[in-house]
N, C-alpha and C positions, 0 to 999 in steps of 0.2 A: 542834118537835123538830129537833135538829141533824142534818144529812145525814151519813151514815156515809161516811167517805172510803174510797176504793179506792186501791191502789198507783198506778194510772194517773192519779189525781188529784193526786198529790204533786208538789211543785216539785222542781227539780233538787237543791236544797240538802236538802230533806226525804228524797229518795231516797239521797243520799250519807250522811246520818245513819242511815237505815235499814240501809244496807250496813255501816256502822260498828257499829251495834247487833247485826246478824246475826253479824258477825265476833266480837264480844265474847261473844255467846251460844254460838257454836261453841267458843270457847276455854274458857268457863266449863264447858260440858258435858265437854270433854276433861279438864279439871282435876278435876271431880267424879268422873268415871269413874275416873281414875287414883287418887284418894284412896280410893275404895271398894275398889279392887283392892289397894292398898297395905295398907289396914286388915285385909283378909281374908287376904292371901297374903304380905305383906311387900314391902319396897322392891325387892329384887332381882327378884322375879317380876313386880311391877308394871312395872318398867322393861323387862323382856323382853317382856311382852305389849304394852306401849305401842310398843316397837320393831317388833313384828310388825304392829300396826295401821298405823303410819306407813309401813311398807314398801309397803303397798297404797294408803293414802290419798294419799301424795305423788304417785304415778303418776296416780291419778284426777284430782287437782287440776291437775297439769301438762297432762294431755290436754284437760281442759275449757278451760283458759286458751288452749292452742294452738288449739283449735277456735274459741273466741270471737274470738280476734285473728287468725285465719287464719295462724298460724305453722306453717310446714312443718317436718317432722322434719329434723334435720341442719342447723339454722340457725346452729349455732355459738354463740359467746359473745354476739353481738348479740341473738340470739333468747332466750338465757337471761336477759340483763339485762332485756329487755322483759317476759318472763314473771314474773320476780321481783317486778316492780312491781304485779302483779295477784293475788298470793297473798293469802289471807285475812289473814295477818299484816301485810301492807303497810298495812292500814287502821287498825291499832290499835297497832303498834309503830313505833319510829323506826329506820329502816334507811337504808343508803347504799351506793352503789358507790364505794369509796374509791380504786380504781385500775382502769383498764381499757385493753386493747389488743385488736386483732383475735384474739389467741390466749389471753388470760387476763383475769380480773377478780378483784378482791377485794371481797367482800360483807361488810359489817359490820352486825350488829344492835346499834345503839347503846343503845336502851332496849327492854326486854322486859317486857311486862305481867306475865308469870308471875314473873320474878325480882324485879320491883319490888314485887309483892304480898308475896313472901316477905320482902323487906327490911323492908317496913312492919311485918310481924309479928315482926321480930327473928329470922328463920330464916336459916340459911346458904343459899347459892345451891343451886338444884335441880341435881343432877348429870345434865344432859340430853345430854351428849356422845354416849353410845351411841345414843340416839334421833336426835340431830342428824346423825350420820354417815349413818345410813340415810335419813333425810328429805332432806337436801340432795344426797347423791349420787344417790338415786333420782329426785329432781326434775330434776336437771341431765341425767342420762342419758336421761330420757324426752324432754327437749327435743332432745338430741343425744347418741347413744351414745358419741361420741368424747370427751366431756367427762369429765375426771378431777377429783375433788373432794378437797381437802386441808383438814383442820381446822387453822386457825392457833391458835385458842383457843376453848374452850367449857367451861363448868363441868362437872366440878370443877376444870379447869385454872385457874391464875391468869390474870387478864385486866386490862387497863387499866380505870380507872374509867368511861371514856366508851365502852367497847366491851364488850358482854356476850359476844358470840361473833363469830368472824370465820372466813370460808371463802374459800379460793382455788380458783377454777375455771380449768382449763387445758385447751386443746385442742391436740393435736399436729398440726402441719401436714405 
C-alpha cells in the first residue's frame, strides 16, 4: 500500500503547486457564490453583496500578509508592493508593478482568470470595478492608511488588450 502523503512531505515545487491550487479553489468558490447570488437576486445585488464581502476580506488578507512578512503598518508604497506579491491572486493571475517611486506605484493586472474564463465563453468583461475599488483601496489602506487608490481602468471601463485593470497608489509626503 502506498504511503499517504502529508503536507510536510511535499517538495518545495509540490507546495507551490498546492498553493496555486488553493488559490484557484478560492477563486472558484468566489465565482460560484457570486453566480448563485446573481441567479437568485440579479447582477446589481450580487455586485453589492460581493462588494460588502470584499470590504472585509481584503482587510483580512492584508493583515495576514503583513503578519506573515512582518510588515509594520505605515510602511508606505514599498510595503504595499511587497504585500501585493503575496495576495492569493498573485499565484494565478499575471500582474506587474508597471511604475514605482517612493510615493506612488502603478499596479496592472495583465491577465485575470475570471475575465479570461468569460472571454473563452464568449461573454463580455465582468464589470468588477465597483468591487475592485473597495478591494484595492481597502487592501492599500490596511497596509498604510495614508495610501490613496485611483482606478486607472477596470471593467466595464475600456482597457488595453494587455491590461485588464490598472490601479495607481499614491502616498502624500
